[in-house]
N, C-alpha and C positions, 0 to 999 in steps of 0.2 A: 340616646337613651331609649331603651326598650319600652314598648307600650305595656301597660297592664292588661290583664285579661279583659276587663270590661271595655277599655279603650280599644283593644284589638278587635273585639267583637263588633263595636259600634263601627270601626273603619271597615272591616270585612263586609258588613251589611251594606254601608254605604257605597263602598267600591263595587260590589255586585250589582247593585242598581243602577249606578253611574256608567259602568263599563262592562255590560253584559256580554259583549262579543269577545272578551278576552284581549290579550296583548294587540295593540295596534300594528305591531311589526310582524308577529308570526301567527296570530290568532290563538295560540295556546292560552289556556286559563290557569295556568300553574304559576302563582306568584310567591316570592319568598316572603318571610315574616316581616311585616313593615316595622320600621324604626322610626323614631321621633328625631329629628335633626333640627338645628337652628341654622338659617342661612343668614349671612350677614346683609345688612342694608346700608344703603349710603343715605344716612340721616345725620342731623345735627349732633355735635358732641354731647350735648346735655339730654339726648333723648332717653326716654324711660326704658324702652325695648329696643336695643340695637340689632335684635335678630326677629326673623318671622319663623315662628314654629312651623315645620313641614314634616310630613310623613313620607318616608322613602320607600319605594316599592320597586322591587326587581323581578323580571320576568325570569323563572326558573329555566326556561328553554332557551331564549336568545340573549339574556342579560340586558334586555331594553330596560332602562330607568325612568321612573316617573316620580315627580314630586307633587304633593297635595297640600294645601294650606290646611293646618289642623284647625284653626279657628273657624273657618267657613264650614267645616264638618260638624263642628260643636265639640271638639276634642281639645281641652285646656292643656296649656304647657306644664 
């Protein structure tokens, strides 16, 4: 699902602070618009949240993909 405007701004601010040197593969600073995804977890069948909310970021230059845990950044699912 797409991030809302406030969530997108929050993530972009966080990302610029934590990865100021750009893409670790090509060093470019052009990233695609992040998307929120849920990655499956290996948990018990009765678990309340069987996915971990993640933000998907793709380098617009070399297609390197990174995932960030949304909850750690403070972005709710």
